[in-house]
DOVEXPA-501228 format. One record per residue (C-alpha): residue in three letters; y, x, z. Coordinates in steps of 0.02 Angstrom, whole numbers, plus 50000, padded with zeros to 5 digits. Each point is the difference from the previous one (the first is absolute). Example, Ala and Ser with C-alpha at 12.3 -4.5 7.8 and 13.67 -1.06 7.14 Angstrom:
<nodes>
ALA497755061550390SER501725006949967
</nodes>
This chain:
<nodes>
GLN504985227451245ASN499654991650165GLN499895017050081TRP501705005049929LYS500774983950061ALA499315003350175VAL500745017649999MET501704993449947ASP499974986450133TRP499615013150132PHE501415011149932ASN501274985950004ARG499514995650177GLU500255018150053VAL501695000649914LEU500564984450088ALA499405006950166ILE500955016349971GLU501564990249950GLY499854989850161GLU499845015650105ALA501495008149909LYS501074984550029HIS499504999750184PHE500435018650017ILE501694997349915ASP500404985150113GLU499555009650158SER501005015549946PHE501594990249969LYS499924991650170THR500485016550084LEU501295008149887ARG500815015950068SER501375001049869ALA500644987849870GLU500465014449885GLY498285008050013ALA499124983549965PHE501164996849852ASP499625017149924LEU498144996650021LEU500124983249910LEU500965008049857LYS498615012649978PHE498694986249994LYS501054990549874HIS499745013949874ILE498145002150035ARG498764990149895THR499044988750117ARG499284982650003ASP501244985949982ALA499474992150165ILE500345015950099ASN501645003249905THR500574982150033GLN499565001950185LEU501025016150010MET501524992349915ARG500004986150129LYS500295013050135PHE501825002849948ASN500434985750119ASP499175009750142ILE501055015149954LEU501594989750002LEU499504993250170GLN499735017850064PHE501695005149929GLY500814985550094LYS499215006450161GLU500675017549966VAL501754993049971ASP499874990550164THR499455016050087MET501485009749930ASN501164985950051SER499274999550175ILE500275018950021TYR501764998349931GLN500454985650118GLN499285009250150TYR500915016549975LYS501554996049898ASP501145000950154ASP499305017050051PRO499105007749850PRO498805014650030LEU500765016149932SER499225016049938LYS500465016550080ASN501825005349972GLN500434984049906PRO501734992350038PRO499974982150066VAL500774990549853ALA499215009349853GLY498375001050098ALA500004981050023ILE500314997349814MET498625012349953TRP498804990850117GLU500474983249922ARG499795007149824SER498285006850042LEU499454982350046PHE500824992949845HIS499215012649881ARG498274996550070MET500224981949940LYS500945004149841HIS498685012349942VAL498654986650005ILE501034986449914ILE500415012149858ARG498145003349977PHE499714981349988GLN501224998849854VAL498715008649891LEU499094983249996ASP501324986849963GLU498814985350016MET499655004850181LEU501784997050060SER500234984649890THR498764989850103ASP500594989150144GLN499325012150129GLY500785014549906LYS501704991550002GLN499834996850187ALA499565018350033ARG501475005849894MET501204988250090ARG499395006150170TYR500265018049946LEU501774996549934THR500494991150162VAL499495014850108ALA500735012749878LYS501694991249998GLU500064999850190MET499645018750002LYS501365003049870VAL501254990650108PHE499505011050148GLU500265015649895ASP501704994549933GLU500634995150173LYS499475016750074TYR500885009649862ALA501594989450007ALA500135001850190TRP499725018949987ARG501305002149862GLU501294989950096GLN499705010050158VAL500105016749910GLU501654995649916GLN500714994950169VAL499415014050116LEU499775015349888PRO501875004349984GLY500154999250190TYR498545012050027LEU500755012449876LYS501694999350089ARG499265005350167ASN500525017150064LEU498755014149985LEU499895002050189ALA500104988250147LYS499815000150189PRO498594988950065THR501054995150151GLN501664998949908THR501154987350082GLU501044987549905GLU501585009450047GLU499315016249930GLY499434990949844GLN501804994049971GLY500615017849985LYS500615003850177ASP498805014650016ASP501125011549898ALA500115014950119PRO498405010549987ALA499235002250171GLY499525017250065GLY498955007850137GLU498814989150098GLU500684984149920ALA499505006149826LYS498235003650062LYS499804981750050VAL500444993549826LYS498454998349893TYR500244996449815VAL498724992349883VAL499924998649810ASP500614982449959PHE498884996949850ALA499474981850017PRO498104997349991GLU500434984349901LEU500765011249866ALA498375009449980GLU499104983349989ILE501194993949865ILE499645015649898THR498124997050014GLU500204981549959THR501055004349847LYS498675011549929TYR498634987150026MET501064985749932GLU500355009949843GLN498135003049977LEU499744981250018GLY501224996949858PHE501464992250096PRO501815003649952ILE500755011850131PRO501804999550067GLU500975014749932THR500495006650173ALA498194999650059ARG499425009149843ASN501315013650024VAL499475002550181ALA498145000549953LEU500355013149866GLN500815011050133GLU498564998550124ASP499575018649994LYS501825004450032TYR500094988550151ILE498395007550070ARG500765017549985TYR501594993950084VAL499074992150146ASP498875015250025GLY501495011849994LEU501024989750122ARG498544998250122HIS499675018749997MET501855002950027LEU500074988250151ASN498415007350076ARG500795017149992TYR501644993550071HIS499184991150148SER498855014950032LEU501495011850006LEU500994989450122GLY498444996550103SER499725018750024LEU501685001850090ASP500124998750189GLU501544992550083ALA500935016550014GLU499685004649818ALA500524982749942GLN501675001950090LEU500215017749934LEU499724994549820ASP500984983850016GLU501235004249859HIS498625005949884ILE499014984050032ARG501554989649960GLU500225009749839LEU498184997149954ARG500204981450031ARG501564999949890VAL498925006849859LEU498694986850040ARG501274985950013PRO500104994649815GLY498164995150008TYR500334986250127LYS501784995549949ARG500275001749813LEU498475004249895ASN498774986349949TRP498474999049888ASN501094997349846SER500945016350030LEU499805014449878GLY500305014150124ILE498484997750114ASN499195016549950ASP501645009350026TYR500204991750169VAL498265005250057SER500325017949940ARG501665000850096VAL499204993850160GLN498525011949982GLN501195014549973ALA501044995250153MET498414998350104GLY499415017049939LYS501595008050070PHE499874990050160GLU498165004450021SER500395018449979LEU501354998650134VAL498824990650117ASN498635013149977GLN501205014050045ILE500684990650152GLN498254996050062LYS499405017949971ASN501435006550109ALA499644986450128ARG498175005450006ASP500555018150028ILE501104994650145ASN498624989250073ALA498785014749988ARG501215010850099LEU500264986650131ALA498114997450012MET499835018650038VAL501334998250136GLU499114985150077THR498305008750006SER500595017150062ASN499195006950158LEU501305007450119PHE498735004150136LYS498875012849918ILE498965007050143PRO499405018149991PRO498205003249947PRO498785004550139LYS499825018650039ALA498395010049996GLY498774993750127GLU500744982549991THR501345004450129LEU501564989350000PRO501755007549979GLY501175001150147ALA501344986850027LYS501465010449937GLU498985006549853PHE499504982049956PHE501794993449995GLU500695015649914HIS498724997749860ILE500504981949978GLU501845004849990ARG499675013649870GLU498984988449891ARG501274986250022SER501415011349941LYS499045003349840ASP499694981349976TYR501834996150032GLU500525012049862LEU498764992349879LEU500534982350044ALA501835004849984ARG499695006349824LYS499134983749957TYR501444990150071ARG501335010349911ALA499104996749834ILE500314981250021GLY501885001749971PRO499865007649824LEU498744986649953LEU501214986250052THR501405008949906LYS498875000649847MET499734981350016GLU501884997550010GLY500185009549837LEU498684989149917VAL500754983650060VAL501895002350002HIS500165016949909THR500865009050146ASN499345013250120THR501144998850151GLY498684993950121LYS501294987450062SER500024986649864PRO500514983150075LYS498804991449880LEU498545008650087ASN500524995750178SER498564988050028TYR498765012349923TYR500635014350109SER499844988550151TYR498224995849951TRP499485018249996GLU500965004050161LYS498994986450083ARG498395006949926VAL500425017650064TYR500384992950173GLU498364990449999ALA499045015749946LEU500785010450142THR499664986150126THR498194999049943LEU499855019050012VAL500645000350180LYS498974985050057LYS498375006449925ASN500205017550072LEU500514994050174SER498554987849999TRP498805014149957PHE500715011550134CYS499904986450132ARG498184996949958ALA499645018749999ILE500715003350176THR499164984750076THR498235003249939ALA498675009850092SER500025014149871PRO501085014850059LEU501365006949886PHE500435016350089GLN499545009650158ILE500985005350155ASP499665013150133ALA499614994550178MET500085012350148LEU499444996650177SER501375004850124ALA499434992350162PRO500314987050046GLU500644995149824ILE499455001449819VAL501345007649890LEU500044994449815THR500735011049863PRO501044993049921ASN500384987250134PRO500034981249965ASN501914999449984GLU499965013349865ILE498594991049908TYR501014983950008LYS501535008849928LEU498965007849861CYS499314982749953MET501714992050001ASN500765013949896CYS498564998449876VAL500254981249986ARG501885001149980
</nodes>
């Protein structure tokens, strides 16, 4: 019996020692809580595990530590909220207003999730510390709700004010449009060089795209959406197609006009004016509420197709004329005879007669090239004004342009050939040979210098 009592005393001492160590471990663990929710879940698990009353009582006392940790987490959320509420961090592609509300709600739900878990144990929140934690949570949550409501109210008011104005904008605009032009005094479509200077842009406000994005996010957040904004958001795909179509149309328009030189712009002045008349409804009458935007884009594309075909034909003919003039400019009118057998040079008369023969052939070839220019210009007249007289007053400036180009080509031809001939007769390399006879006391040259001079002058003329 004494031995049994000794064993039981030893056992009880060991149990007490283990209980002490367990209490110490529990106390140390709850001094550094990482999450109030995690600690709460752990205590709930221990509550349903059979253990010694002392350890169970020690664990139940730790609910106050959890509430203290929850208060710290609420303070942390509030500190983050106060720091960034004026400029909330946004995720990629989030609009500013809905993004700010989503950021605020993420902070709120991190607190709300924990307080909902606490409601599983009613007695925990019924204590004084529980009531304080709950009150702190409600204070911060109400402030966040006010932030959310104010953001939404300001956004709704702004949308109802500005959205109709954005939808009433014309489809197209000029970036440098003056106030006078904006008041409708730019009624006469410009042509020629003036039309090339006018650059149109698609007048789809970036704010309108932002409103569409905000509307979709706001609806996901559960806010009531203004009817106008909902209608616009539902037509987002249609607006994207409109904008893409209009931008492609303007790129083609500006590319076409940019490909014209000054002479071609003047030649096609009437056609450019007609093209701008087709384009005109986009910057005068049609807006983003209009139903005929697709038809408008189709009409402009069709008109540009005809204009592009005309431009291609005009430029092809112009390239043909330029190729002929380039041949005129680069022609060699002083083709010297090839050396004879034994590397002997030709005589003076033979040298100049060869140049004249070759030059006559070149003149005939160049004349044919020049005569081909007239029919090409007549063909252009037929394309532009649908006549073939070769004397259309509407093409006066274009005829003058090509007359000047022909004159420049002939001038270049003469200057280049004379320059070559001058260099050839002043170098040390001989071009032809002459006969020299000794007839004392003189040396007689055949042909004589006067004849050589006349041959040179006749060749140059």
